[in-house]
C-alpha positions in Angstrom: -71.4 119.8 200.2 -72.9 118.4 196.9 -71.4 119.7 193.6 -74.4 121.8 192.7 -74.5 123.3 196.2 -70.8 124.0 196.0 -71.2 125.6 192.6 -74.1 127.8 193.7 -72.2 128.9 196.9 -69.0 129.7 195.0 -70.9 131.5 192.2 -72.6 133.7 194.9 -69.2 134.5 196.4 -67.7 135.3 193.0 -70.7 137.7 192.4 -70.2 139.2 195.9 -66.4 140.0 195.4 -66.2 140.5 191.7 -67.5 144.0 191.9 -66.1 147.5 191.4 -66.4 148.0 195.2 -63.7 145.3 195.6 -61.1 147.4 193.7 -60.2 150.1 196.2 -58.9 147.8 199.0 -57.0 145.4 196.6 -53.7 145.9 194.8 -55.6 145.8 191.5 -56.5 149.4 192.3 -53.0 150.4 191.2 -53.4 149.6 187.4 -57.0 151.0 187.7 -55.3 154.4 188.2 -54.4 154.4 184.5 -56.2 154.3 181.1 -53.3 153.5 178.6 -52.6 149.8 178.1 -48.9 150.0 178.7 -49.3 152.0 181.9 -51.9 149.4 183.1 -49.5 146.6 182.3 -46.5 148.1 184.1 -48.5 149.4 187.1 -50.2 146.0 187.4 -46.9 144.2 187.2 -45.4 146.1 190.1 -48.6 145.9 192.2 -48.7 142.1 191.7 -44.9 141.6 192.4 -45.3 143.6 195.6 -48.4 141.7 196.6 -47.3 139.8 199.7 -48.0 140.9 203.2 -50.4 143.7 204.3 -52.7 144.9 201.5 -52.6 148.5 202.6 -48.8 148.6 202.6 -48.7 146.9 199.2 -51.1 149.6 197.8 -49.2 152.5 199.4 -45.8 151.3 198.2 -47.1 150.8 194.7 -48.6 154.3 194.7 -45.3 155.6 196.0 -43.5 154.0 193.0 -46.1 155.3 190.5 -45.6 158.9 191.8 -41.8 158.5 191.6 -42.5 157.6 187.9 -44.6 160.8 187.5 -47.7 158.7 187.2 -46.5 157.8 183.7 -44.8 154.4 184.1 -44.6 153.6 180.4 -43.0 156.9 179.5 -40.8 156.8 182.5 -39.4 153.3 181.7 -38.7 154.4 178.1 -37.4 157.9 178.5 -36.3 158.6 182.2 -33.2 160.8 182.5 -30.4 159.9 184.8 -31.7 162.4 187.3 -35.2 160.9 187.2 -33.8 157.4 187.6 -31.8 158.6 190.6 -35.1 159.3 192.3 -35.7 155.6 192.5 -32.5 155.0 194.5 -34.1 154.9 197.9 -37.2 152.8 197.0 -37.7 149.6 199.0 -40.6 147.3 199.6 -39.8 144.4 201.9 -36.9 142.6 200.2 -37.5 144.4 196.8 -35.0 147.2 196.5 -33.6 149.7 194.1 -31.3 147.1 192.4 -34.4 145.0 191.5 -36.3 148.1 190.5 -33.6 149.4 188.1 -33.5 146.0 186.5 -37.3 146.0 186.0 -37.2 149.5 184.5 -34.4 148.4 182.1 -36.3 145.3 181.1 -39.4 147.4 180.3 -37.3 149.9 178.3 -35.9 147.1 176.2 -39.2 145.3 175.8 -41.4 148.2 174.9 -38.9 149.4 172.4 -39.7 146.3 170.5 -43.3 145.3 171.4 -46.6 147.1 171.9 -47.7 144.9 174.9 -46.1 143.1 177.8 -48.1 140.0 176.8 -45.5 139.4 174.1 -43.0 138.6 176.9 -45.1 135.6 177.8 -45.3 134.3 174.3 -42.8 132.5 172.0 -42.7 134.0 168.5 -45.9 136.0 169.4 -47.9 132.7 169.2 -50.6 131.8 171.8 -49.1 129.5 174.4 -50.2 125.9 174.9 -50.5 126.5 178.6 -49.8 129.1 181.3 -47.0 126.8 182.5 -45.3 127.4 179.2 -46.1 131.1 179.2 -44.6 131.6 182.7 -41.4 129.7 181.8 -41.0 131.8 178.7 -41.6 135.0 180.6 -39.0 134.1 183.3 -36.4 133.3 180.5 -37.3 136.5 178.7 -37.3 138.7 181.8 -33.8 137.6 182.8 -32.3 137.6 179.3 -30.6 141.0 179.7 -26.9 141.2 180.3 -26.0 141.4 184.0 -29.4 140.5 185.3 -29.0 140.6 189.1 -29.2 137.2 190.8 -31.0 138.7 193.7 -34.0 139.8 191.5 -34.8 136.2 190.6 -36.5 135.7 194.0 -39.1 138.2 193.0 -40.0 136.6 189.6 -41.1 133.0 190.1 -41.1 130.1 187.6 -43.1 126.9 187.7 -40.0 125.1 186.5 -38.8 125.3 190.1 -42.2 124.2 191.6 -43.3 127.7 192.6 -47.0 128.4 192.8 -46.2 131.6 190.9 -49.1 133.1 192.9 -48.4 136.7 192.1 -47.8 136.2 188.4 -50.9 134.1 188.1 -52.8 136.9 189.8 -51.3 139.3 187.3 -52.3 137.1 184.4 -55.9 137.0 185.8 -56.0 140.8 185.9 -54.7 141.1 182.3 -56.6 138.2 180.7 -60.1 137.9 182.2 -62.8 140.1 180.8 -66.3 139.5 182.2 -67.4 143.2 182.0 -67.5 143.4 185.8 -64.8 146.2 185.6 -62.4 144.5 188.0 -60.1 142.5 185.7 -59.0 144.3 182.5 -59.2 141.7 179.8 -56.6 143.5 177.6 -54.6 140.5 176.6 -56.1 138.2 174.0 -53.6 135.4 173.2 -53.6 133.9 176.6 -57.2 132.6 177.2 -59.2 132.7 180.4 -59.7 128.9 180.2 -55.9 128.5 180.4 -55.4 130.6 183.6 -54.2 129.0 186.8 -55.9 130.0 190.0 -53.5 131.9 192.2 -52.9 129.9 195.4 -51.3 130.8 198.7 -51.7 129.4 202.3 -55.1 131.2 202.7 -56.5 129.9 199.4 -55.1 126.5 200.1 -56.8 126.4 203.5 -60.2 127.3 202.0 -59.7 124.8 199.2 -59.0 122.0 201.6 -61.9 122.9 203.8 -64.2 122.4 200.8 -62.4 119.3 199.6 -61.1 121.0 196.4 -57.5 120.1 197.1 -55.7 117.1 198.5 -52.0 118.0 198.0 -50.3 119.1 201.3 -47.6 121.2 199.7 -48.6 124.6 198.5 -46.7 124.5 195.2 -47.2 124.5 191.4 -48.8 121.0 191.5 -51.3 122.2 194.1 -52.1 125.2 191.9 -52.8 122.9 189.0 -54.8 120.4 191.1 -57.0 123.2 192.5 -57.5 124.7 189.0 -58.4 121.3 187.5 -61.2 121.1 190.1 -62.4 124.6 189.4 -62.5 123.7 185.7 -65.3 121.2 186.7 -67.3 124.2 187.9 -66.5 126.5 184.9 -64.1 125.1 182.2 -64.1 128.4 180.3 -63.2 130.6 183.3 -61.8 128.7 186.3 -59.8 131.6 187.7 -63.0 133.6 188.4 -63.2 131.5 191.6 -60.1 133.3 192.8 -62.6 135.9 194.0 -64.5 133.4 196.1 -61.4 131.7 197.5 -59.7 134.9 198.3 -62.8 136.5 199.8 -63.5 133.4 202.0 -59.8 133.0 203.1 -58.6 136.6 203.6 -61.7 138.6 204.2 -64.1 136.1 205.9 -61.2 134.1 207.3 -62.8 130.7 206.7 
């Protein structure tokens, strides 16, 4: 397929899936339950971290957690009583359990006591990052900076320093950073720019990318995520991650 044909085809697919009708069946519906920025950030974080496996299960488990938090995740993380925290004791989603959840709540409590937005956790000295690679490494370091951070929780929060695609965190960044007025992504973070975003990649996206000759790398890792994004920047240098809609739609929904 010639570059212009590919561009036209992918832009049509972005238009098709980047619509409010996409929200209900996708984990992004969880942060859309909220209007306050901090609630959107926390709800979005959990929905993104839970996002592997069946989408209906991901959505249901995320809603279950939000209800355990009284549909006020920000206030819950800051002010939950011992009795309220105990209600989280039996929560589990796949390998994510109460130990991981309690640590996340403690991290959010510490973070939001000092900062207005979770974006600050991705930044060094509140300065815009030079790259998402840098931002993700800083977030990982920040997230596990509390005393007695459980070793087991590290498997849920990826870092590109270990070669991970960081698919779920890149998806979360897309939600928080992109703002194209289509009402799917939120665009509430301003220091990380849409042009810096890395396209989320998993086996489905990699399969589609290879089918359209966008990706040569065999391993699905951080270098593959960068290679794919660099190609997508040729299609739109200011907003390469918008093609996540096309690649996801083709891979998961249309099963290309």
